[in-house]
N, CA, C and O atoms as a GROMACS GRO file, in nm:
protein
  512
    1MET      N    1  16.069  13.464  10.504
    1MET     CA    2  16.058  13.509  10.630
    1MET      C    3  15.961  13.439  10.731
    1MET      O    4  15.841  13.454  10.706
    2HIS      N    5  15.984  13.391  10.802
    2HIS     CA    6  15.892  13.308  10.916
    2HIS      C    7  15.786  13.402  10.966
    2HIS      O    8  15.824  13.508  11.016
    3SER      N    9  15.651  13.374  10.957
    3SER     CA   10  15.532  13.436  10.983
    3SER      C   11  15.534  13.480  11.132
    3SER      O   12  15.469  13.578  11.170
    4ASP      N   13  15.616  13.398  11.221
    4ASP     CA   14  15.622  13.452  11.356
    4ASP      C   15  15.687  13.568  11.359
    4ASP      O   16  15.660  13.638  11.457
    5ILE      N   17  15.763  13.610  11.283
    5ILE     CA   18  15.884  13.711  11.315
    5ILE      C   19  15.783  13.834  11.293
    5ILE      O   20  15.761  13.894  11.399
    6PRO      N   21  15.720  13.884  11.186
    6PRO     CA   22  15.642  14.001  11.180
    6PRO      C   23  15.551  14.009  11.336
    6PRO      O   24  15.513  14.119  11.376
    7VAL      N   25  15.525  13.894  11.408
    7VAL     CA   26  15.459  13.875  11.490
    7VAL      C   27  15.557  13.951  11.666
    7VAL      O   28  15.528  14.038  11.748
    8TYR      N   29  15.646  13.878  11.652
    8TYR     CA   30  15.756  13.947  11.731
    8TYR      C   31  15.767  14.073  11.735
    8TYR      O   32  15.765  14.141  11.838
    9ASN      N   33  15.781  14.118  11.606
    9ASN     CA   34  15.813  14.280  11.578
    9ASN      C   35  15.716  14.372  11.624
    9ASN      O   36  15.746  14.478  11.677
   10ARG      N   37  15.612  14.339  11.608
   10ARG     CA   38  15.474  14.424  11.629
   10ARG      C   39  15.487  14.434  11.814
   10ARG      O   40  15.498  14.544  11.868
   11GLN      N   41  15.484  14.323  11.884
   11GLN     CA   42  15.520  14.314  12.003
   11GLN      C   43  15.638  14.401  12.101
   11GLN      O   44  15.640  14.432  12.220
   12GLN      N   45  15.719  14.419  12.003
   12GLN     CA   46  15.842  14.562  12.071
   12GLN      C   47  15.812  14.698  12.063
   12GLN      O   48  15.882  14.794  12.095
   13GLU      N   49  15.705  14.693  12.017
   13GLU     CA   50  15.622  14.880  12.052
   13GLU      C   51  15.728  14.956  12.019
   13GLU      O   52  15.772  14.948  11.905
   14ASN      N   53  15.778  15.032  12.104
   14ASN     CA   54  15.861  15.149  12.051
   14ASN      C   55  15.970  15.084  11.947
   14ASN      O   56  15.991  15.157  11.850
   15HIS      N   57  16.032  14.979  11.947
   15HIS     CA   58  16.127  14.918  11.868
   15HIS      C   59  16.099  14.835  11.749
   15HIS      O   60  16.187  14.774  11.689
   16GLN      N   61  15.944  14.833  11.709
   16GLN     CA   62  15.897  14.784  11.595
   16GLN      C   63  15.952  14.831  11.470
   16GLN      O   64  15.996  14.744  11.394
   17ALA      N   65  15.959  14.939  11.439
   17ALA     CA   66  16.061  15.000  11.338
   17ALA      C   67  16.187  14.950  11.311
   17ALA      O   68  16.222  14.902  11.203
   18VAL      N   69  16.257  14.964  11.418
   18VAL     CA   70  16.414  14.894  11.427
   18VAL      C   71  16.414  14.723  11.394
   18VAL      O   72  16.488  14.670  11.311
   19CYS      N   73  16.329  14.663  11.464
   19CYS     CA   74  16.291  14.512  11.400
   19CYS      C   75  16.242  14.475  11.271
   19CYS      O   76  16.278  14.387  11.192
   20ASP      N   77  16.149  14.563  11.267
   20ASP     CA   78  16.104  14.545  11.100
   20ASP      C   79  16.208  14.577  11.004
   20ASP      O   80  16.213  14.510  10.901
   21PHE      N   81  16.279  14.657  11.022
   21PHE     CA   82  16.426  14.718  10.924
   21PHE      C   83  16.516  14.590  10.919
   21PHE      O   84  16.556  14.541  10.813
   22LEU      N   85  16.542  14.543  11.040
   22LEU     CA   86  16.631  14.435  11.050
   22LEU      C   87  16.594  14.321  10.974
   22LEU      O   88  16.673  14.269  10.895
   23ALA      N   89  16.472  14.276  10.992
   23ALA     CA   90  16.410  14.158  10.976
   23ALA      C   91  16.436  14.173  10.799
   23ALA      O   92  16.497  14.087  10.736
   24LEU      N   93  16.389  14.275  10.746
   24LEU     CA   94  16.392  14.274  10.612
   24LEU      C   95  16.513  14.283  10.555
   24LEU      O   96  16.536  14.204  10.463
   25GLN      N   97  16.611  14.372  10.592
   25GLN     CA   98  16.750  14.347  10.581
   25GLN      C   99  16.822  14.214  10.577
   25GLN      O  100  16.889  14.164  10.486
   26ILE      N  101  16.796  14.172  10.690
   26ILE     CA  102  16.865  14.038  10.690
   26ILE      C  103  16.804  13.930  10.581
   26ILE      O  104  16.871  13.861  10.503
   27ASP      N  105  16.674  13.932  10.594
   27ASP     CA  106  16.592  13.829  10.482
   27ASP      C  107  16.640  13.864  10.356
   27ASP      O  108  16.660  13.784  10.264
   28LYS      N  109  16.660  13.989  10.351
   28LYS     CA  110  16.693  14.009  10.167
   28LYS      C  111  16.825  13.955  10.137
   28LYS      O  112  16.849  13.900  10.030
   29ASN      N  113  16.922  13.973  10.243
   29ASN     CA  114  17.063  13.961  10.234
   29ASN      C  115  17.118  13.823  10.249
   29ASN      O  116  17.226  13.787  10.204
   30LEU      N  117  17.044  13.757  10.309
   30LEU     CA  118  17.043  13.579  10.375
   30LEU      C  119  16.934  13.529  10.301
   30LEU      O  120  16.845  13.466  10.360
   31SER      N  121  16.930  13.549  10.172
   31SER     CA  122  16.840  13.450  10.058
   31SER      C  123  16.849  13.316  10.091
   31SER      O  124  16.964  13.272  10.106
   32GLY      N  125  16.736  13.225  10.107
   32GLY     CA  126  16.761  13.101  10.131
   32GLY      C  127  16.781  13.054  10.271
   32GLY      O  128  16.769  12.936  10.302
   33ALA      N  129  16.815  13.156  10.361
   33ALA     CA  130  16.819  13.114  10.498
   33ALA      C  131  16.673  13.086  10.566
   33ALA      O  132  16.568  13.150  10.554
   34GLU      N  133  16.703  12.958  10.648
   34GLU     CA  134  16.601  12.965  10.735
   34GLU      C  135  16.544  13.072  10.836
   34GLU      O  136  16.636  13.149  10.866
   35SER      N  137  16.456  13.098  10.884
   35SER     CA  138  16.437  13.182  10.988
   35SER      C  139  16.315  13.140  11.082
   35SER      O  140  16.216  13.077  11.045
   36LYS      N  141  16.334  13.174  11.180
   36LYS     CA  142  16.229  13.147  11.287
   36LYS      C  143  16.265  13.205  11.440
   36LYS      O  144  16.376  13.253  11.462
   37ILE      N  145  16.176  13.198  11.528
   37ILE     CA  146  16.175  13.222  11.646
   37ILE      C  147  16.243  13.132  11.735
   37ILE      O  148  16.182  13.031  11.770
   38TRP      N  149  16.349  13.150  11.774
   38TRP     CA  150  16.444  13.097  11.821
   38TRP      C  151  16.504  13.111  12.004
   38TRP      O  152  16.606  13.178  12.024
   39HIS      N  153  16.455  13.064  12.087
   39HIS     CA  154  16.486  13.080  12.227
   39HIS      C  155  16.425  13.252  12.220
   39HIS      O  156  16.497  13.351  12.234
   40SER      N  157  16.284  13.254  12.196
   40SER     CA  158  16.196  13.338  12.228
   40SER      C  159  16.219  13.487  12.147
   40SER      O  160  16.157  13.589  12.175
   41HIS      N  161  16.337  13.472  12.024
   41HIS     CA  162  16.369  13.575  11.944
   41HIS      C  163  16.378  13.539  11.790
   41HIS      O  164  16.375  13.423  11.748
   42PRO      N  165  16.390  13.654  11.708
   42PRO     CA  166  16.431  13.597  11.561
   42PRO      C  167  16.573  13.564  11.544
   42PRO      O  168  16.668  13.615  11.603
   43VAL      N  169  16.576  13.465  11.447
   43VAL     CA  170  16.708  13.398  11.429
   43VAL      C  171  16.726  13.346  11.270
   43VAL      O  172  16.662  13.250  11.230
   44TRP      N  173  16.798  13.401  11.203
   44TRP     CA  174  16.841  13.302  11.067
   44TRP      C  175  16.964  13.220  11.074
   44TRP      O  176  17.076  13.254  11.113
   45PHE      N  177  16.914  13.084  11.022
   45PHE     CA  178  17.032  12.971  10.994
   45PHE      C  179  17.069  12.969  10.843
   45PHE      O  180  17.017  13.024  10.746
   46LEU      N  181  17.184  12.883  10.857
   46LEU     CA  182  17.231  12.855  10.721
   46LEU      C  183  17.286  12.714  10.751
   46LEU      O  184  17.385  12.683  10.817
   47ASP      N  185  17.192  12.629  10.682
   47ASP     CA  186  17.205  12.466  10.713
   47ASP      C  187  17.209  12.449  10.863
   47ASP      O  188  17.302  12.398  10.925
   48GLY      N  189  17.107  12.493  10.911
   48GLY     CA  190  17.095  12.457  11.045
   48GLY      C  191  17.192  12.527  11.145
   48GLY      O  192  17.193  12.491  11.262
   49ASN      N  193  17.273  12.628  11.100
   49ASN     CA  194  17.375  12.713  11.205
   49ASN      C  195  17.305  12.832  11.224
   49ASN      O  196  17.263  12.887  11.123
   50PRO      N  197  17.281  12.890  11.344
   50PRO     CA  198  17.246  13.003  11.354
   50PRO      C  199  17.385  13.089  11.323
   50PRO      O  200  17.505  13.068  11.344
   51ILE      N  201  17.292  13.219  11.252
   51ILE     CA  202  17.419  13.300  11.204
   51ILE      C  203  17.377  13.468  11.251
   51ILE      O  204  17.457  13.551  11.294
   52VAL      N  205  17.258  13.484  11.233
   52VAL     CA  206  17.225  13.631  11.287
   52VAL      C  207  17.068  13.650  11.375
   52VAL      O  208  16.975  13.580  11.335
   53GLY      N  209  17.052  13.710  11.449
   53GLY     CA  210  16.932  13.734  11.523
   53GLY      C  211  16.944  13.897  11.595
   53GLY      O  212  17.031  13.984  11.603
   54TYR      N  213  16.810  13.878  11.638
   54TYR     CA  214  16.788  14.013  11.732
   54TYR      C  215  16.690  13.989  11.857
   54TYR      O  216  16.598  13.907  11.864
   55SER      N  217  16.726  14.065  11.937
   55SER     CA  218  16.622  14.043  12.073
   55SER      C  219  16.626  14.197  12.159
   55SER      O  220  16.716  14.280  12.171
   56LYS      N  221  16.498  14.191  12.206
   56LYS     CA  222  16.493  14.353  12.277
   56LYS      C  223  16.579  14.292  12.421
   56LYS      O  224  16.600  14.179  12.463
   57GLN      N  225  16.616  14.427  12.468
   57GLN     CA  226  16.696  14.398  12.575
   57GLN      C  227  16.708  14.558  12.661
   57GLN      O  228  16.681  14.654  12.589
   58LYS      N  229  16.737  14.581  12.774
   58LYS     CA  230  16.753  14.703  12.828
   58LYS      C  231  16.811  14.797  12.747
   58LYS      O  232  16.758  14.908  12.743
   59PRO      N  233  16.898  14.778  12.687
   59PRO     CA  234  16.962  14.898  12.622
   59PRO      C  235  16.912  14.913  12.479
   59PRO      O  236  16.946  15.006  12.407
   60GLY      N  237  16.824  14.808  12.439
   60GLY     CA  238  16.752  14.836  12.296
   60GLY      C  239  16.740  14.708  12.238
   60GLY      O  240  16.732  14.602  12.300
   61ILE      N  241  16.738  14.724  12.121
   61ILE     CA  242  16.750  14.590  12.020
   61ILE      C  243  16.879  14.548  11.977
   61ILE      O  244  16.948  14.610  11.896
   62ARG      N  245  16.918  14.414  12.049
   62ARG     CA  246  17.055  14.385  12.022
   62ARG      C  247  17.032  14.282  11.886
   62ARG      O  248  16.943  14.197  11.876
   63LEU      N  249  17.137  14.314  11.784
   63LEU     CA  250  17.180  14.243  11.703
   63LEU      C  251  17.294  14.188  11.695
   63LEU      O  252  17.405  14.241  11.690
   64MET      N  253  17.253  14.040  11.693
   64MET     CA  254  17.407  13.951  11.724
   64MET      C  255  17.430  13.865  11.620
   64MET      O  256  17.348  13.789  11.569
   65PHE      N  257  17.541  13.879  11.592
   65PHE     CA  258  17.600  13.777  11.490
   65PHE      C  259  17.688  13.652  11.569
   65PHE      O  260  17.783  13.683  11.641
   66TRP      N  261  17.659  13.551  11.556
   66TRP     CA  262  17.696  13.394  11.621
   66TRP      C  263  17.856  13.417  11.608
   66TRP      O  264  17.933  13.393  11.701
   67SER      N  265  17.893  13.461  11.490
   67SER     CA  266  18.062  13.434  11.480
   67SER      C  267  18.116  13.581  11.434
   67SER      O  268  18.203  13.606  11.351
   68GLY      N  269  18.041  13.667  11.511
   68GLY     CA  270  18.058  13.809  11.458
   68GLY      C  271  18.220  13.861  11.518
   68GLY      O  272  18.280  13.956  11.468
   69ALA      N  273  18.276  13.773  11.639
   69ALA     CA  274  18.402  13.826  11.695
   69ALA      C  275  18.517  13.818  11.603
   69ALA      O  276  18.622  13.881  11.617
   70ASP      N  277  18.483  13.717  11.488
   70ASP     CA  278  18.608  13.718  11.408
   70ASP      C  279  18.578  13.830  11.250
   70ASP      O  280  18.638  13.842  11.143
   71PHE      N  281  18.475  13.884  11.301
   71PHE     CA  282  18.461  13.996  11.146
   71PHE      C  283  18.547  14.095  11.169
   71PHE      O  284  18.575  14.170  11.075
   72GLU      N  285  18.612  14.117  11.309
   72GLU     CA  286  18.708  14.217  11.291
   72GLU      C  287  18.617  14.385  11.273
   72GLU      O  288  18.674  14.485  11.230
   73GLU      N  289  18.531  14.382  11.298
   73GLU     CA  290  18.477  14.520  11.306
   73GLU      C  291  18.456  14.583  11.442
   73GLU      O  292  18.379  14.527  11.520
   74ALA      N  293  18.521  14.700  11.478
   74ALA     CA  294  18.522  14.797  11.591
   74ALA      C  295  18.360  14.828  11.631
   74ALA      O  296  18.323  14.851  11.746
   75ALA      N  297  18.299  14.824  11.552
   75ALA     CA  298  18.135  14.886  11.613
   75ALA      C  299  18.081  14.767  11.682
   75ALA      O  300  18.000  14.780  11.774
   76LEU      N  301  18.121  14.657  11.644
   76LEU     CA  302  18.046  14.529  11.704
   76LEU      C  303  18.134  14.463  11.829
   76LEU      O  304  18.243  14.406  11.824
   77ASN      N  305  18.036  14.493  11.953
   77ASN     CA  306  18.107  14.444  12.088
   77ASN      C  307  18.090  14.298  12.096
   77ASN      O  308  17.985  14.235  12.082
   78VAL      N  309  18.218  14.252  12.122
   78VAL     CA  310  18.252  14.118  12.186
   78VAL      C  311  18.228  14.135  12.309
   78VAL      O  312  18.266  14.244  12.354
   79ILE      N  313  18.162  14.043  12.403
   79ILE     CA  314  18.149  14.028  12.532
   79ILE      C  315  18.241  13.930  12.574
   79ILE      O  316  18.345  13.964  12.631
   80GLY      N  317  18.215  13.813  12.554
   80GLY     CA  318  18.262  13.701  12.618
   80GLY      C  319  18.395  13.649  12.549
   80GLY      O  320  18.446  13.715  12.458
   81LYS      N  321  18.454  13.528  12.593
   81LYS     CA  322  18.601  13.492  12.523
   81LYS      C  323  18.556  13.333  12.480
   81LYS      O  324  18.620  13.280  12.389
   82LYS      N  325  18.441  13.255  12.547
   82LYS     CA  326  18.426  13.131  12.522
   82LYS      C  327  18.359  13.128  12.340
   82LYS      O  328  18.393  13.067  12.239
   83PHE      N  329  18.265  13.215  12.369
   83PHE     CA  330  18.182  13.193  12.218
   83PHE      C  331  18.239  13.312  12.133
   83PHE      O  332  18.314  13.395  12.185
   84LYS      N  333  18.199  13.320  11.989
   84LYS     CA  334  18.243  13.375  11.919
   84LYS      C  335  18.162  13.490  11.872
   84LYS      O  336  18.196  13.553  11.772
   85ASP      N  337  18.056  13.521  11.940
   85ASP     CA  338  17.939  13.615  11.926
   85ASP      C  339  17.994  13.776  11.940
   85ASP      O  340  18.081  13.805  12.022
   86ALA      N  341  17.938  13.864  11.860
   86ALA     CA  342  17.961  13.992  11.846
   86ALA      C  343  17.823  14.074  11.823
   86ALA      O  344  17.746  14.032  11.738
   87SER      N  345  17.790  14.190  11.896
   87SER     CA  346  17.675  14.234  11.888
   87SER      C  347  17.658  14.411  11.909
   87SER      O  348  17.750  14.476  11.959
   88ILE      N  349  17.563  14.458  11.875
   88ILE     CA  350  17.540  14.607  11.865
   88ILE      C  351  17.405  14.646  11.910
   88ILE      O  352  17.330  14.549  11.900
   89PHE      N  353  17.354  14.736  11.951
   89PHE     CA  354  17.237  14.796  12.008
   89PHE      C  355  17.164  14.910  11.935
   89PHE      O  356  17.206  15.025  11.932
   90TYR      N  357  17.083  14.881  11.893
   90TYR     CA  358  16.985  14.999  11.822
   90TYR      C  359  16.856  15.040  11.890
   90TYR      O  360  16.776  14.951  11.921
   91ASN      N  361  16.830  15.159  11.913
   91ASN     CA  362  16.706  15.214  11.958
   91ASN      C  363  16.630  15.311  11.823
   91ASN      O  364  16.520  15.365  11.830
   92ASP      N  365  16.686  15.313  11.753
   92ASP     CA  366  16.603  15.390  11.623
   92ASP      C  367  16.672  15.372  11.492
   92ASP      O  368  16.794  15.382  11.483
   93VAL      N  369  16.596  15.347  11.391
   93VAL     CA  370  16.632  15.298  11.259
   93VAL      C  371  16.759  15.372  11.185
   93VAL      O  372  16.847  15.338  11.106
   94SER      N  373  16.717  15.503  11.260
   94SER     CA  374  16.833  15.591  11.183
   94SER      C  375  16.987  15.579  11.244
   94SER      O  376  17.086  15.634  11.195
   95GLU      N  377  16.986  15.500  11.357
   95GLU     CA  378  17.121  15.459  11.406
   95GLU      C  379  17.192  15.349  11.308
   95GLU      O  380  17.314  15.346  11.295
   96ILE      N  381  17.114  15.269  11.247
   96ILE     CA  382  17.156  15.169  11.152
   96ILE      C  383  17.234  15.226  11.033
   96ILE      O  384  17.188  15.309  10.955
   97LYS      N  385  17.334  15.181  11.028
   97LYS     CA  386  17.426  15.210  10.872
   97LYS      C  387  17.410  15.074  10.785
   97LYS      O  388  17.450  14.959  10.801
   98GLN      N  389  17.329  15.142  10.684
   98GLN     CA  390  17.314  15.000  10.592
   98GLN      C  391  17.413  14.935  10.539
   98GLN      O  392  17.405  14.813  10.530
   99SER      N  393  17.521  15.001  10.494
   99SER     CA  394  17.674  14.984  10.452
   99SER      C  395  17.729  14.890  10.552
   99SER      O  396  17.793  14.793  10.510
  100ASP      N  397  17.712  14.905  10.682
  100ASP     CA  398  17.761  14.830  10.789
  100ASP      C  399  17.714  14.687  10.794
  100ASP      O  400  17.778  14.582  10.783
  101LEU      N  401  17.557  14.712  10.818
  101LEU     CA  402  17.482  14.591  10.826
  101LEU      C  403  17.510  14.515  10.724
  101LEU      O  404  17.546  14.400  10.752
  102ASN      N  405  17.503  14.553  10.581
  102ASN     CA  406  17.534  14.462  10.450
  102ASN      C  407  17.649  14.402  10.443
  102ASN      O  408  17.653  14.296  10.380
  103ARG      N  409  17.771  14.453  10.504
  103ARG     CA  410  17.891  14.389  10.512
  103ARG      C  411  17.918  14.298  10.614
  103ARG      O  412  18.006  14.212  10.605
  104TRP      N  413  17.822  14.318  10.744
  104TRP     CA  414  17.817  14.236  10.866
  104TRP      C  415  17.756  14.104  10.800
  104TRP      O  416  17.811  13.995  10.816
  105ILE      N  417  17.660  14.118  10.739
  105ILE     CA  418  17.547  14.008  10.727
  105ILE      C  419  17.639  13.936  10.600
  105ILE      O  420  17.651  13.814  10.614
  106LYS      N  421  17.696  13.987  10.497
  106LYS     CA  422  17.793  13.905  10.394
  106LYS      C  423  17.940  13.842  10.472
  106LYS      O  424  18.009  13.759  10.412
  107LYS      N  425  17.976  13.886  10.599
  107LYS     CA  426  18.061  13.831  10.651
  107LYS      C  427  17.984  13.739  10.743
  107LYS      O  428  18.043  13.653  10.806
  108ALA      N  429  17.904  13.749  10.749
  108ALA     CA  430  17.827  13.596  10.881
  108ALA      C  431  17.773  13.515  10.765
  108ALA      O  432  17.675  13.446  10.792
  109LYS      N  433  17.808  13.510  10.671
  109LYS     CA  434  17.779  13.423  10.558
  109LYS      C  435  17.915  13.314  10.526
  109LYS      O  436  17.912  13.191  10.516
  110GLU      N  437  18.030  13.407  10.516
  110GLU     CA  438  18.181  13.363  10.506
  110GLU      C  439  18.222  13.307  10.606
  110GLU      O  440  18.279  13.199  10.592
  111ILE      N  441  18.206  13.366  10.745
  111ILE     CA  442  18.271  13.368  10.843
  111ILE      C  443  18.180  13.252  10.952
  111ILE      O  444  18.103  13.312  11.026
  112GLN      N  445  18.180  13.121  10.969
  112GLN     CA  446  18.090  13.094  11.091
  112GLN      C  447  18.194  12.975  11.178
  112GLN      O  448  18.298  12.916  11.147
  113TRP      N  449  18.130  12.975  11.266
  113TRP     CA  450  18.172  12.872  11.363
  113TRP      C  451  18.049  12.760  11.370
  113TRP      O  452  17.932  12.791  11.349
  114ASP      N  453  18.092  12.630  11.401
  114ASP     CA  454  17.997  12.555  11.418
  114ASP      C  455  17.882  12.521  11.553
  114ASP      O  456  17.882  12.418  11.621
  115TYR      N  457  17.792  12.630  11.567
  115TYR     CA  458  17.720  12.647  11.664
  115TYR      C  459  17.631  12.494  11.639
  115TYR      O  460  17.630  12.420  11.737
  116LYS      N  461  17.571  12.453  11.537
  116LYS     CA  462  17.494  12.366  11.521
  116LYS      C  463  17.502  12.211  11.624
  116LYS      O  464  17.420  12.132  11.671
  117ASN      N  465  17.653  12.229  11.622
  117ASN     CA  466  17.685  12.072  11.703
  117ASN      C  467  17.780  12.098  11.810
  117ASN      O  468  17.874  12.022  11.834
  118ILE      N  469  17.752  12.221  11.884
  118ILE     CA  470  17.814  12.280  12.019
  118ILE      C  471  17.798  12.177  12.101
  118ILE      O  472  17.893  12.124  12.158
  119VAL      N  473  17.668  12.138  12.115
  119VAL     CA  474  17.627  12.044  12.258
  119VAL      C  475  17.681  11.900  12.198
  119VAL      O  476  17.726  11.834  12.292
  120ARG      N  477  17.690  11.846  12.103
  120ARG     CA  478  17.737  11.720  12.060
  120ARG      C  479  17.912  11.729  12.090
  120ARG      O  480  17.973  11.640  12.149
  121ARG      N  481  17.961  11.826  12.051
  121ARG     CA  482  18.118  11.850  12.109
  121ARG      C  483  18.112  11.891  12.237
  121ARG      O  484  18.228  11.917  12.273
  122LYS      N  485  18.040  11.909  12.318
  122LYS     CA  486  18.044  11.954  12.463
  122LYS      C  487  18.100  12.074  12.499
  122LYS      O  488  18.174  12.092  12.595
  123GLY      N  489  18.049  12.189  12.386
  123GLY     CA  490  18.106  12.324  12.435
  123GLY      C  491  18.207  12.374  12.344
  123GLY      O  492  18.234  12.494  12.345
  124VAL      N  493  18.266  12.290  12.265
  124VAL     CA  494  18.396  12.293  12.175
  124VAL      C  495  18.316  12.358  12.042
  124VAL      O  496  18.209  12.311  12.003
  125LEU      N  497  18.382  12.474  11.977
  125LEU     CA  498  18.340  12.562  11.853
  125LEU      C  499  18.476  12.497  11.754
  125LEU      O  500  18.597  12.494  11.778
  126ASP      N  501  18.406  12.456  11.652
  126ASP     CA  502  18.502  12.462  11.541
  126ASP      C  503  18.463  12.562  11.417
  126ASP      O  504  18.343  12.579  11.394
  127ARG      N  505  18.553  12.624  11.341
  127ARG     CA  506  18.537  12.681  11.232
  127ARG      C  507  18.500  12.590  11.132
  127ARG      O  508  18.547  12.477  11.120
  128LEU      N  509  18.384  12.662  11.036
  128LEU     CA  510  18.314  12.606  10.938
  128LEU      C  511  18.399  12.651  10.807
  128LEU      O  512  18.362  12.616  10.695
   0.00000   0.00000   0.00000
């Protein structure tokens, strides 16, 4: 895990435990992935393609999967139609279901859209 991620987590005050838990689980289940602070929040990448990340928002910590709309998971909220992201909010570690998180991370490795090249393709996403 990139050393900037624990620094980010400590800055989340009331949500630090959620951030620490997510970071550890994501890092454990995405071994070999690159992680860094990207657009001001922690994100994990496979071959340069963003897979999963989290950020502090008004409703809590938003765990987002870039290709999550195709996971077919009712607990993940799909907001837009243009991109394939889906997310869930947490305010306490007790809200996180380990089995769901593990399943979503596994799907994140298997189901990917090419966000790495979205600018070059002028906003068009291709399935990897």
